[in-house]
LUMMI-311303 format. One line per field, with one value per residue: residue in one letter; residue number from 1; x, y, z of N, C-alpha, C in turn. Coordinates in Angstrom, 3 decimals. Layout:
<recs>
aa <- A / ...
i <- NUM / ...
n.X <- X / ...
n.Y <- Y / ...
n.Z <- Z / ...
ca.X <- X / ...
ca.Y <- Y / ...
ca.Z <- Z / ...
c.X <- X / ...
c.Y <- Y / ...
c.Z <- Z / ...
</recs>
This chain:
<recs>
aa <- X / X / X / X / X / X / X / X / X / X / X / X / X / X / X / X / X / X / X / X / X / X / X / X / X / X / X / X / X / X / X / X / X / X / X / X / X / X / X / X / X / X / X / X / X / X / X / X / X / X / X / X / X / X / X / X / X / X / X / X / X / X / X / X / X / X / X / X / X / X / X / X / X / X / X / X / X / X / X / X / X / X / X / X / X / X / X / X / X / X / X / X / X / X / X / X / X / X / X / X / X / X / X / X / X / X / X / X / X / X / X / X / X / X / X / X / X / X / X / X / X / X / X / X / X / X / X / X / X / X / X / X / X / X / X / X / X / X / X / X / X / X / X / X / X / X / X / X / X / X / X / X / X / X / X / X / X / X / X / X / X / X / X / X / X / X / X / X / X / X / X / X / X / X / X / X / X / X / X / X / X / X / X / X / X / X / X / X / X / X / X / X / X / X / X / X / X / X / X / X / X / X / X / X / X / X / X / X / X / X / X / X / X / X / X / X / X / X / X / X / X
i <- 1 / 2 / 3 / 4 / 5 / 6 / 7 / 8 / 9 / 10 / 11 / 12 / 13 / 14 / 15 / 16 / 17 / 18 / 19 / 20 / 21 / 22 / 23 / 24 / 25 / 26 / 27 / 28 / 29 / 30 / 31 / 32 / 33 / 34 / 35 / 36 / 37 / 38 / 39 / 40 / 41 / 42 / 43 / 44 / 45 / 46 / 47 / 48 / 49 / 50 / 51 / 52 / 53 / 54 / 55 / 56 / 57 / 58 / 59 / 60 / 61 / 62 / 63 / 64 / 65 / 66 / 67 / 68 / 69 / 70 / 71 / 72 / 73 / 74 / 75 / 76 / 77 / 78 / 79 / 80 / 81 / 82 / 83 / 84 / 85 / 86 / 87 / 88 / 89 / 90 / 91 / 92 / 93 / 94 / 95 / 96 / 97 / 98 / 99 / 100 / 101 / 102 / 103 / 104 / 105 / 106 / 107 / 108 / 109 / 110 / 111 / 112 / 113 / 114 / 115 / 116 / 117 / 118 / 119 / 120 / 121 / 122 / 123 / 124 / 125 / 126 / 127 / 128 / 129 / 130 / 131 / 132 / 133 / 134 / 135 / 136 / 137 / 138 / 139 / 140 / 141 / 142 / 143 / 144 / 145 / 146 / 147 / 148 / 149 / 150 / 151 / 152 / 153 / 154 / 155 / 156 / 157 / 158 / 159 / 160 / 161 / 162 / 163 / 164 / 165 / 166 / 167 / 168 / 169 / 170 / 171 / 172 / 173 / 174 / 175 / 176 / 177 / 178 / 179 / 180 / 181 / 182 / 183 / 184 / 185 / 186 / 187 / 188 / 189 / 190 / 191 / 192 / 193 / 194 / 195 / 196 / 197 / 198 / 199 / 200 / 201 / 202 / 203 / 204 / 205 / 206 / 207 / 208 / 209 / 210 / 211 / 212 / 213 / 214 / 215 / 216 / 217 / 218 / 219 / 220 / 221
n.X <- 104.822 / 105.603 / 106.197 / 108.607 / 107.444 / 108.555 / 111.202 / 110.900 / 110.064 / 107.424 / 104.264 / 103.568 / 101.507 / 99.641 / 97.837 / 98.736 / 100.273 / 98.376 / 97.440 / 99.290 / 100.501 / 99.514 / 102.118 / 101.711 / 100.818 / 99.212 / 99.765 / 102.195 / 104.272 / 103.634 / 104.417 / 107.094 / 107.911 / 108.359 / 110.563 / 111.179 / 108.902 / 109.080 / 111.512 / 110.733 / 108.761 / 110.332 / 111.924 / 110.062 / 109.122 / 111.493 / 111.910 / 109.814 / 110.440 / 112.701 / 111.660 / 110.100 / 112.147 / 113.461 / 111.554 / 111.406 / 113.944 / 113.884 / 111.898 / 113.354 / 115.327 / 113.748 / 112.730 / 115.130 / 115.726 / 113.901 / 114.781 / 116.498 / 114.541 / 112.906 / 114.674 / 114.922 / 112.384 / 112.273 / 114.069 / 112.897 / 110.713 / 112.074 / 113.033 / 110.617 / 109.706 / 111.659 / 111.088 / 108.632 / 109.414 / 110.916 / 108.960 / 107.642 / 109.042 / 109.639 / 109.304 / 111.283 / 111.759 / 114.646 / 115.546 / 116.960 / 116.274 / 114.931 / 113.752 / 111.750 / 110.229 / 108.373 / 106.820 / 104.562 / 104.118 / 105.910 / 109.159 / 111.321 / 114.425 / 115.844 / 117.406 / 117.673 / 119.873 / 119.719 / 117.344 / 115.245 / 117.015 / 118.342 / 116.973 / 118.935 / 120.040 / 119.851 / 119.311 / 119.066 / 120.910 / 123.816 / 124.906 / 126.985 / 126.671 / 125.664 / 127.088 / 127.324 / 124.824 / 123.371 / 121.765 / 121.937 / 121.717 / 119.324 / 117.522 / 117.814 / 116.776 / 114.139 / 113.150 / 113.287 / 111.337 / 108.955 / 108.733 / 108.401 / 105.913 / 104.464 / 104.958 / 103.529 / 100.986 / 97.948 / 98.331 / 97.099 / 98.007 / 96.554 / 94.154 / 92.340 / 92.962 / 93.806 / 95.752 / 98.559 / 100.190 / 102.928 / 104.439 / 106.898 / 109.222 / 112.518 / 114.734 / 117.915 / 118.565 / 116.713 / 113.724 / 110.324 / 106.847 / 104.569 / 103.762 / 105.850 / 106.052 / 104.324 / 105.776 / 109.212 / 112.809 / 115.044 / 117.384 / 117.420 / 117.369 / 115.472 / 114.255 / 111.717 / 109.937 / 107.925 / 105.869 / 104.328 / 102.250 / 100.475 / 97.829 / 97.346 / 95.542 / 96.654 / 95.923 / 93.036 / 92.018 / 94.297 / 96.533 / 98.971 / 101.658 / 102.353 / 104.903 / 106.002 / 108.396 / 109.360 / 111.663 / 112.223 / 114.104 / 114.112 / 114.641 / 114.680 / 113.672
n.Y <- 54.828 / 54.640 / 51.691 / 50.184 / 48.117 / 46.708 / 46.326 / 44.574 / 42.319 / 41.766 / 41.088 / 43.253 / 46.155 / 46.892 / 48.825 / 51.175 / 52.401 / 53.308 / 55.566 / 57.409 / 60.325 / 60.743 / 60.037 / 57.336 / 53.923 / 50.785 / 48.753 / 49.341 / 48.315 / 45.832 / 43.462 / 43.322 / 42.202 / 41.671 / 43.132 / 45.049 / 46.632 / 47.754 / 49.153 / 51.034 / 52.380 / 53.554 / 55.224 / 56.935 / 58.271 / 59.394 / 61.311 / 62.989 / 63.946 / 65.436 / 67.501 / 68.801 / 69.689 / 71.383 / 73.368 / 74.428 / 75.462 / 77.531 / 79.157 / 79.926 / 81.437 / 83.491 / 84.597 / 85.378 / 87.484 / 89.267 / 90.397 / 92.799 / 94.550 / 94.564 / 95.766 / 98.243 / 99.167 / 99.389 / 101.397 / 103.524 / 103.825 / 104.689 / 107.160 / 108.448 / 108.615 / 110.324 / 112.616 / 113.226 / 113.937 / 116.143 / 117.838 / 118.302 / 120.185 / 123.071 / 126.582 / 127.827 / 129.789 / 131.557 / 133.063 / 135.448 / 138.727 / 142.001 / 145.053 / 147.931 / 150.823 / 153.726 / 155.984 / 158.237 / 157.331 / 155.264 / 154.029 / 151.966 / 150.401 / 147.706 / 144.462 / 140.811 / 137.919 / 135.256 / 132.468 / 133.110 / 134.831 / 137.573 / 140.781 / 143.205 / 146.527 / 148.123 / 148.882 / 147.975 / 146.289 / 144.123 / 140.780 / 137.987 / 135.917 / 137.027 / 137.789 / 135.320 / 134.230 / 135.817 / 137.690 / 140.661 / 141.459 / 140.322 / 141.556 / 144.328 / 144.461 / 143.503 / 145.351 / 147.819 / 147.287 / 146.916 / 149.480 / 150.970 / 150.360 / 151.507 / 154.282 / 154.477 / 154.397 / 155.989 / 157.888 / 159.643 / 161.808 / 163.520 / 162.435 / 160.538 / 157.084 / 156.551 / 154.450 / 152.657 / 149.859 / 147.577 / 144.793 / 142.449 / 140.014 / 138.528 / 136.367 / 135.196 / 137.748 / 138.468 / 140.002 / 139.979 / 140.990 / 140.701 / 137.835 / 134.961 / 132.130 / 128.924 / 126.544 / 125.540 / 125.314 / 123.181 / 124.489 / 127.024 / 130.620 / 133.344 / 136.638 / 138.404 / 141.365 / 143.625 / 146.481 / 149.330 / 152.136 / 154.532 / 156.731 / 158.059 / 158.892 / 161.137 / 162.697 / 164.663 / 164.947 / 165.404 / 164.520 / 162.018 / 160.255 / 156.848 / 154.602 / 151.417 / 148.862 / 145.645 / 142.906 / 139.521 / 136.552 / 133.515 / 129.962 / 127.375 / 124.194
n.Z <- 43.763 / 40.409 / 38.381 / 36.125 / 33.961 / 31.991 / 32.701 / 34.858 / 33.762 / 33.423 / 31.765 / 29.075 / 28.952 / 26.319 / 26.098 / 27.181 / 25.275 / 23.489 / 24.793 / 24.320 / 22.463 / 18.918 / 16.398 / 17.342 / 17.138 / 17.965 / 16.134 / 15.075 / 16.598 / 17.686 / 16.373 / 16.887 / 19.292 / 22.889 / 23.985 / 21.995 / 22.176 / 24.743 / 24.494 / 22.500 / 23.926 / 26.057 / 24.504 / 23.438 / 25.760 / 26.704 / 24.696 / 25.148 / 27.595 / 27.015 / 25.473 / 27.420 / 29.140 / 27.385 / 27.086 / 29.660 / 29.902 / 28.013 / 29.300 / 31.652 / 30.434 / 29.485 / 31.888 / 33.101 / 31.399 / 32.109 / 34.459 / 34.245 / 33.515 / 35.719 / 37.480 / 36.399 / 36.670 / 39.502 / 39.817 / 38.564 / 40.278 / 42.509 / 41.630 / 41.278 / 43.869 / 44.868 / 43.445 / 44.514 / 47.096 / 46.574 / 45.597 / 47.904 / 49.266 / 51.298 / 52.373 / 54.883 / 57.849 / 58.307 / 60.421 / 60.043 / 60.193 / 59.590 / 60.931 / 60.937 / 62.324 / 62.415 / 64.315 / 65.968 / 68.502 / 69.139 / 68.116 / 66.211 / 65.285 / 64.263 / 64.129 / 63.540 / 63.596 / 63.865 / 64.408 / 67.044 / 68.105 / 70.026 / 69.463 / 67.606 / 67.844 / 65.098 / 61.662 / 58.261 / 59.472 / 59.948 / 59.498 / 60.215 / 58.291 / 56.122 / 53.623 / 52.393 / 52.165 / 50.525 / 51.382 / 51.438 / 48.792 / 48.003 / 49.999 / 49.339 / 46.784 / 47.087 / 48.942 / 47.505 / 45.591 / 47.120 / 48.367 / 46.044 / 45.354 / 47.438 / 46.838 / 44.515 / 45.304 / 46.246 / 48.709 / 51.459 / 53.742 / 55.310 / 55.748 / 57.946 / 58.527 / 55.954 / 53.924 / 52.734 / 51.094 / 50.643 / 49.014 / 48.453 / 47.050 / 46.863 / 45.005 / 44.591 / 43.825 / 41.964 / 41.594 / 42.732 / 42.710 / 45.409 / 47.596 / 48.709 / 46.551 / 46.760 / 46.144 / 45.866 / 45.250 / 46.751 / 48.975 / 47.990 / 48.697 / 49.999 / 50.354 / 51.941 / 51.816 / 53.429 / 53.547 / 55.127 / 55.286 / 57.056 / 57.963 / 61.087 / 64.226 / 66.661 / 68.961 / 69.943 / 67.316 / 65.909 / 63.406 / 62.208 / 60.662 / 60.383 / 59.790 / 58.630 / 58.152 / 57.255 / 57.010 / 56.077 / 55.936 / 54.173 / 53.785 / 51.525 / 52.237
ca.X <- 105.848 / 105.387 / 107.270 / 108.886 / 106.969 / 109.527 / 112.420 / 110.507 / 109.712 / 105.998 / 103.575 / 103.435 / 100.179 / 99.665 / 96.882 / 99.488 / 100.682 / 97.148 / 97.219 / 100.337 / 99.995 / 99.954 / 101.575 / 101.808 / 99.633 / 99.648 / 100.273 / 103.628 / 105.315 / 103.203 / 105.080 / 108.486 / 108.162 / 108.286 / 111.717 / 110.937 / 107.834 / 109.716 / 112.505 / 110.027 / 108.131 / 111.248 / 112.353 / 109.023 / 109.162 / 112.619 / 111.728 / 108.852 / 111.162 / 113.616 / 110.809 / 109.740 / 113.396 / 113.698 / 110.625 / 111.916 / 115.147 / 113.369 / 111.250 / 114.392 / 115.921 / 112.729 / 112.699 / 116.370 / 115.663 / 112.955 / 115.471 / 116.889 / 113.271 / 112.451 / 115.605 / 114.534 / 111.108 / 112.533 / 114.788 / 111.875 / 109.996 / 112.880 / 112.986 / 109.303 / 109.656 / 112.460 / 110.334 / 107.665 / 110.079 / 111.275 / 107.743 / 107.103 / 109.979 / 108.830 / 110.104 / 111.510 / 112.353 / 116.121 / 115.837 / 117.515 / 115.158 / 115.117 / 112.495 / 111.860 / 108.935 / 108.488 / 105.527 / 104.547 / 104.092 / 107.108 / 109.958 / 112.216 / 115.407 / 116.550 / 117.419 / 118.241 / 120.622 / 119.367 / 116.006 / 115.213 / 118.097 / 117.973 / 117.062 / 120.114 / 119.647 / 120.426 / 118.479 / 118.637 / 121.844 / 124.727 / 125.202 / 128.153 / 126.335 / 125.013 / 127.765 / 127.165 / 123.421 / 122.746 / 120.736 / 121.997 / 121.295 / 117.808 / 116.812 / 117.731 / 115.875 / 112.728 / 112.802 / 113.057 / 110.082 / 107.868 / 108.600 / 107.903 / 104.408 / 103.987 / 104.976 / 102.572 / 99.695 / 97.454 / 98.278 / 96.705 / 98.489 / 95.636 / 92.944 / 92.441 / 92.725 / 94.430 / 96.869 / 99.135 / 100.972 / 103.847 / 104.979 / 107.718 / 110.375 / 113.657 / 115.486 / 119.114 / 118.624 / 115.525 / 112.593 / 108.834 / 105.818 / 103.681 / 104.361 / 106.566 / 105.246 / 104.302 / 106.816 / 110.613 / 113.889 / 115.870 / 118.660 / 117.161 / 117.237 / 114.630 / 113.920 / 110.404 / 109.898 / 106.580 / 105.893 / 103.039 / 102.242 / 99.127 / 97.566 / 96.664 / 95.247 / 97.495 / 94.874 / 92.261 / 91.971 / 95.658 / 96.917 / 100.414 / 101.921 / 103.101 / 105.530 / 106.567 / 108.963 / 110.027 / 112.234 / 112.480 / 114.775 / 113.576 / 115.435 / 113.882 / 114.094
ca.Y <- 55.034 / 53.839 / 50.676 / 49.814 / 46.687 / 45.993 / 45.844 / 43.535 / 41.149 / 41.624 / 41.297 / 44.685 / 46.472 / 47.657 / 49.975 / 52.422 / 53.083 / 53.929 / 56.824 / 58.354 / 61.160 / 60.242 / 58.946 / 55.949 / 52.958 / 49.474 / 47.946 / 49.654 / 47.599 / 44.549 / 42.312 / 43.420 / 41.498 / 42.383 / 43.960 / 46.165 / 47.480 / 48.476 / 50.147 / 52.068 / 53.202 / 54.385 / 56.235 / 58.020 / 58.966 / 60.258 / 62.416 / 63.967 / 64.682 / 66.428 / 68.652 / 69.544 / 70.329 / 72.532 / 74.442 / 74.947 / 76.235 / 78.743 / 79.921 / 80.513 / 82.579 / 84.662 / 85.229 / 86.161 / 88.644 / 90.324 / 90.911 / 94.100 / 95.302 / 94.785 / 96.681 / 99.543 / 99.561 / 99.820 / 102.665 / 104.500 / 104.070 / 105.530 / 108.515 / 108.987 / 108.907 / 111.532 / 113.730 / 113.571 / 114.601 / 117.443 / 118.701 / 118.668 / 121.183 / 124.260 / 127.686 / 127.800 / 131.045 / 131.439 / 133.827 / 136.756 / 139.666 / 143.476 / 145.717 / 149.470 / 151.428 / 155.127 / 156.381 / 159.294 / 156.714 / 154.481 / 153.723 / 150.863 / 150.163 / 146.521 / 143.218 / 139.549 / 137.108 / 133.766 / 132.239 / 133.336 / 135.705 / 138.882 / 141.891 / 144.150 / 147.840 / 148.584 / 148.559 / 146.607 / 145.628 / 143.198 / 139.540 / 137.277 / 135.059 / 137.913 / 137.722 / 133.961 / 133.874 / 136.638 / 138.628 / 142.046 / 141.645 / 140.053 / 142.511 / 145.652 / 144.275 / 143.373 / 146.616 / 148.789 / 146.997 / 147.203 / 150.923 / 151.577 / 150.098 / 152.592 / 155.491 / 154.401 / 154.387 / 157.347 / 158.019 / 160.944 / 162.000 / 164.284 / 161.654 / 159.504 / 155.729 / 156.330 / 153.496 / 151.943 / 148.606 / 147.074 / 143.420 / 141.874 / 139.096 / 138.338 / 135.174 / 135.369 / 139.070 / 138.591 / 140.539 / 139.738 / 141.579 / 139.745 / 136.918 / 133.799 / 131.030 / 127.729 / 125.609 / 126.027 / 124.403 / 122.924 / 125.267 / 128.486 / 131.618 / 134.410 / 137.700 / 139.034 / 142.739 / 144.190 / 147.941 / 149.899 / 153.568 / 154.774 / 157.967 / 157.789 / 160.031 / 161.226 / 163.229 / 165.817 / 164.993 / 165.557 / 163.346 / 161.807 / 159.077 / 155.709 / 153.776 / 150.120 / 147.976 / 144.407 / 141.972 / 138.151 / 135.616 / 132.095 / 129.005 / 126.239 / 122.824
ca.Z <- 42.704 / 39.173 / 38.074 / 34.737 / 33.773 / 31.026 / 33.511 / 35.774 / 33.056 / 33.370 / 30.445 / 28.752 / 28.743 / 25.173 / 26.132 / 27.536 / 23.999 / 22.826 / 25.416 / 23.839 / 21.292 / 17.559 / 15.404 / 17.889 / 17.074 / 18.453 / 15.041 / 14.731 / 17.396 / 18.229 / 15.762 / 17.251 / 20.465 / 24.127 / 24.201 / 21.059 / 22.746 / 25.953 / 23.958 / 21.869 / 24.949 / 26.680 / 23.534 / 23.389 / 27.073 / 26.804 / 23.795 / 25.727 / 28.720 / 26.342 / 25.070 / 28.643 / 29.579 / 26.513 / 27.424 / 31.037 / 29.610 / 27.365 / 30.292 / 32.421 / 29.698 / 29.469 / 33.281 / 33.337 / 30.584 / 32.793 / 35.692 / 34.086 / 33.386 / 37.027 / 38.125 / 35.812 / 37.259 / 40.887 / 39.688 / 38.270 / 41.543 / 43.409 / 41.073 / 41.568 / 45.386 / 44.994 / 42.870 / 45.466 / 48.163 / 46.079 / 45.485 / 49.242 / 49.926 / 51.722 / 52.865 / 56.373 / 58.291 / 58.669 / 61.553 / 59.674 / 59.966 / 59.784 / 61.318 / 61.051 / 62.643 / 62.711 / 64.739 / 67.059 / 69.773 / 69.327 / 66.944 / 66.363 / 64.256 / 64.764 / 63.219 / 64.199 / 62.717 / 63.982 / 64.986 / 68.478 / 68.599 / 70.604 / 68.407 / 67.674 / 67.530 / 63.856 / 60.552 / 58.387 / 60.186 / 59.294 / 60.112 / 59.655 / 57.145 / 54.985 / 52.365 / 51.829 / 52.067 / 49.524 / 52.124 / 51.149 / 47.442 / 47.991 / 50.739 / 48.673 / 45.605 / 47.548 / 49.603 / 46.470 / 44.863 / 48.053 / 48.485 / 44.834 / 45.440 / 48.323 / 46.128 / 43.412 / 46.000 / 46.484 / 50.135 / 51.939 / 55.122 / 55.944 / 55.902 / 58.947 / 57.935 / 54.705 / 54.169 / 51.494 / 51.419 / 49.641 / 49.353 / 47.362 / 47.567 / 45.875 / 45.083 / 43.816 / 43.329 / 41.038 / 42.473 / 42.307 / 43.572 / 46.129 / 48.596 / 48.220 / 46.054 / 47.675 / 45.847 / 45.901 / 45.014 / 47.999 / 49.061 / 47.543 / 49.763 / 49.510 / 51.316 / 51.691 / 52.450 / 53.466 / 53.955 / 55.372 / 55.639 / 57.389 / 58.728 / 62.364 / 65.009 / 67.777 / 69.959 / 69.472 / 65.827 / 65.336 / 62.649 / 61.897 / 59.779 / 60.953 / 58.723 / 59.063 / 57.070 / 57.810 / 56.037 / 56.636 / 55.060 / 54.179 / 53.126 / 51.032 / 52.761
c.X <- 105.547 / 106.537 / 107.407 / 108.591 / 107.937 / 110.717 / 112.090 / 110.158 / 108.212 / 105.441 / 103.300 / 101.936 / 100.114 / 98.682 / 97.618 / 99.888 / 99.529 / 96.942 / 98.249 / 99.832 / 100.338 / 101.364 / 101.721 / 100.572 / 100.206 / 100.278 / 101.736 / 104.596 / 104.808 / 104.047 / 106.552 / 108.837 / 108.205 / 109.367 / 111.611 / 109.987 / 108.412 / 110.757 / 111.816 / 109.366 / 109.067 / 111.754 / 111.418 / 108.940 / 110.332 / 112.536 / 110.848 / 109.578 / 112.122 / 112.898 / 110.455 / 111.007 / 113.691 / 112.807 / 111.000 / 113.044 / 114.740 / 112.660 / 112.250 / 115.050 / 115.062 / 112.696 / 113.992 / 116.393 / 114.796 / 113.639 / 115.895 / 115.713 / 112.840 / 113.341 / 115.293 / 113.347 / 111.387 / 113.215 / 113.805 / 111.022 / 110.777 / 112.890 / 111.663 / 109.178 / 110.560 / 111.830 / 109.271 / 108.191 / 110.481 / 110.085 / 107.241 / 108.048 / 109.184 / 109.798 / 110.095 / 112.249 / 113.706 / 116.428 / 116.544 / 116.381 / 115.707 / 113.788 / 112.652 / 110.371 / 109.124 / 107.074 / 105.567 / 104.584 / 105.353 / 107.896 / 110.925 / 113.118 / 116.142 / 116.613 / 117.860 / 118.925 / 120.309 / 117.917 / 116.133 / 116.274 / 117.591 / 118.117 / 118.233 / 119.667 / 120.472 / 119.475 / 119.116 / 119.767 / 122.697 / 124.933 / 126.336 / 127.879 / 125.879 / 125.775 / 127.624 / 125.702 / 122.760 / 121.719 / 120.790 / 121.372 / 119.732 / 117.058 / 116.737 / 116.736 / 114.374 / 112.228 / 112.474 / 111.693 / 108.877 / 107.636 / 108.068 / 106.361 / 103.804 / 103.880 / 103.894 / 101.122 / 99.285 / 97.195 / 98.008 / 96.994 / 97.585 / 94.237 / 93.100 / 92.086 / 93.294 / 95.609 / 97.297 / 100.061 / 101.870 / 104.304 / 105.656 / 108.706 / 111.316 / 114.366 / 116.645 / 119.078 / 117.495 / 114.306 / 111.219 / 107.943 / 104.966 / 104.502 / 105.074 / 105.560 / 105.287 / 105.436 / 108.137 / 111.628 / 114.783 / 117.146 / 118.533 / 116.934 / 116.434 / 114.459 / 112.694 / 110.446 / 108.505 / 106.668 / 104.467 / 103.152 / 100.742 / 99.025 / 96.821 / 96.412 / 96.036 / 96.506 / 94.190 / 92.293 / 93.235 / 96.158 / 98.500 / 100.476 / 102.795 / 103.574 / 106.267 / 107.243 / 109.660 / 110.556 / 112.495 / 113.126 / 114.244 / 114.496 / 114.506 / 114.418 / 113.037
c.Y <- 54.092 / 52.889 / 50.482 / 48.408 / 46.000 / 45.481 / 44.800 / 42.273 / 40.814 / 41.749 / 42.805 / 45.005 / 47.491 / 48.819 / 51.282 / 53.188 / 53.800 / 55.302 / 57.884 / 59.106 / 60.464 / 60.701 / 57.587 / 55.177 / 51.682 / 48.681 / 48.204 / 48.880 / 46.239 / 43.377 / 42.289 / 42.675 / 42.338 / 43.438 / 45.225 / 47.113 / 48.315 / 49.524 / 51.369 / 52.968 / 54.099 / 55.533 / 57.419 / 58.868 / 59.933 / 61.491 / 63.415 / 64.697 / 65.727 / 67.745 / 69.454 / 70.295 / 71.546 / 73.703 / 75.149 / 75.906 / 77.644 / 79.644 / 80.594 / 81.649 / 83.826 / 85.384 / 86.004 / 87.494 / 89.692 / 90.917 / 92.397 / 95.019 / 95.639 / 95.763 / 98.090 / 100.094 / 100.062 / 101.177 / 103.790 / 104.874 / 104.953 / 106.896 / 109.218 / 109.433 / 110.159 / 112.758 / 114.214 / 114.364 / 116.031 / 118.428 / 119.107 / 119.621 / 122.409 / 125.300 / 127.679 / 129.158 / 130.850 / 132.155 / 135.214 / 137.647 / 141.161 / 144.171 / 147.228 / 149.881 / 152.836 / 155.602 / 157.452 / 158.618 / 155.911 / 154.256 / 152.634 / 150.651 / 148.954 / 145.417 / 142.027 / 138.751 / 135.671 / 133.645 / 132.347 / 134.181 / 137.033 / 139.974 / 142.841 / 145.486 / 148.325 / 148.150 / 148.858 / 145.630 / 144.706 / 142.031 / 138.791 / 136.445 / 135.826 / 137.776 / 136.413 / 133.563 / 134.722 / 137.612 / 140.024 / 142.286 / 141.426 / 141.075 / 143.811 / 145.476 / 144.321 / 144.732 / 147.675 / 148.564 / 147.322 / 148.711 / 151.572 / 151.424 / 151.145 / 153.891 / 155.555 / 154.502 / 155.813 / 157.575 / 159.409 / 161.084 / 162.847 / 163.706 / 160.553 / 158.123 / 155.543 / 155.476 / 152.866 / 150.905 / 148.228 / 145.703 / 142.909 / 140.848 / 138.928 / 137.049 / 135.256 / 136.786 / 139.431 / 138.974 / 140.266 / 140.434 / 140.467 / 138.887 / 135.754 / 132.740 / 129.797 / 126.785 / 126.322 / 124.956 / 124.352 / 123.779 / 126.734 / 129.317 / 132.772 / 135.364 / 138.272 / 140.321 / 143.255 / 145.610 / 148.354 / 151.363 / 153.923 / 156.096 / 157.672 / 159.066 / 159.970 / 161.579 / 164.413 / 166.011 / 165.358 / 164.369 / 163.257 / 160.544 / 158.079 / 154.869 / 152.542 / 149.406 / 146.827 / 143.575 / 140.658 / 137.305 / 134.208 / 131.258 / 127.842 / 124.880 / 121.736
c.Z <- 41.590 / 38.948 / 36.580 / 34.513 / 32.892 / 31.853 / 34.375 / 35.097 / 33.071 / 31.957 / 30.244 / 28.460 / 27.545 / 25.218 / 26.464 / 26.318 / 23.305 / 23.522 / 24.909 / 22.686 / 20.015 / 17.255 / 15.930 / 17.681 / 17.508 / 17.339 / 14.676 / 15.397 / 17.909 / 17.629 / 16.161 / 18.509 / 21.720 / 24.332 / 23.326 / 21.636 / 23.841 / 25.457 / 23.338 / 22.897 / 25.672 / 25.830 / 23.468 / 24.693 / 27.126 / 25.873 / 24.377 / 26.883 / 28.121 / 25.912 / 26.316 / 29.109 / 28.748 / 26.801 / 28.649 / 30.801 / 28.918 / 28.402 / 31.236 / 31.745 / 29.706 / 30.809 / 33.543 / 32.589 / 31.203 / 33.912 / 35.440 / 33.971 / 34.885 / 37.773 / 37.632 / 36.425 / 38.679 / 40.860 / 39.448 / 39.468 / 42.438 / 42.942 / 41.371 / 42.991 / 45.596 / 44.596 / 43.898 / 46.627 / 47.789 / 46.065 / 46.814 / 49.912 / 50.249 / 52.261 / 54.377 / 56.769 / 58.820 / 59.972 / 61.285 / 59.329 / 60.072 / 59.939 / 61.528 / 61.373 / 63.094 / 63.079 / 65.785 / 68.377 / 70.112 / 68.070 / 67.211 / 65.100 / 64.713 / 63.754 / 64.046 / 63.098 / 62.702 / 64.582 / 66.459 / 69.022 / 69.149 / 69.550 / 68.718 / 67.146 / 66.247 / 62.724 / 59.247 / 59.112 / 59.386 / 60.131 / 59.423 / 58.405 / 55.971 / 53.692 / 51.618 / 51.477 / 50.944 / 50.114 / 51.620 / 49.700 / 47.380 / 48.769 / 49.916 / 47.532 / 46.077 / 48.214 / 48.587 / 45.817 / 45.765 / 48.255 / 47.238 / 44.802 / 46.331 / 47.513 / 45.004 / 44.044 / 46.315 / 48.011 / 50.508 / 53.436 / 55.946 / 56.103 / 56.820 / 58.233 / 56.559 / 54.760 / 52.758 / 51.977 / 50.262 / 50.005 / 48.160 / 47.951 / 46.390 / 46.082 / 44.054 / 43.076 / 42.318 / 41.892 / 41.796 / 43.244 / 44.260 / 47.057 / 47.951 / 47.638 / 46.956 / 47.388 / 45.693 / 45.591 / 46.221 / 47.968 / 48.649 / 48.749 / 49.172 / 50.694 / 50.964 / 52.522 / 52.319 / 54.089 / 54.101 / 55.783 / 55.873 / 58.196 / 59.963 / 63.146 / 66.281 / 68.987 / 69.488 / 68.041 / 65.130 / 64.650 / 62.393 / 61.064 / 60.563 / 59.741 / 59.334 / 57.955 / 57.732 / 56.749 / 56.758 / 55.538 / 55.208 / 53.326 / 52.667 / 51.531 / 52.455
</recs>
């Protein structure tokens, strides 16, 4: 620990003043005696301490000012994470389906209301959640578009292997040709309808037409 040589009554080392920053010089205080030199030294040290304290206070003010910026940065990071989660949303099958098949070999008219539910004999059928999910509006719109694609196709019922296809989807009653896009908004519901019409052989070169239409509802999660 450093000692105050002035307080102990020891001879003062004038060389210590020479190490202080200008405008200090030995000649300024040598003639003033031992007590004057000690007072001057303390005054100079106290002044330097006040400047250091002032610098520390300004630094603290600056750091405090950075706190709101740090909070804003954290908020932006949170929004970025939320945006990434939203971008990762995907379509999930709701379990609401409708299936129709007309063929010389077999036919089916059925629908389901929930995932894994037992098929119910009716097409496209009705489910308790249909009025709230928008199924009816979306199904009708997508079905009309898919069937229009079939009608526009050059189908030949007398040519084996002739086939036409239709594919469309509807969200909030707005219909689009093709399959569902990869991205979606969480909570949105869509119905995809696919259709197929094909000329098949029954036996002994006898031909007939097989028709299939299916509808599936999806929810964006």
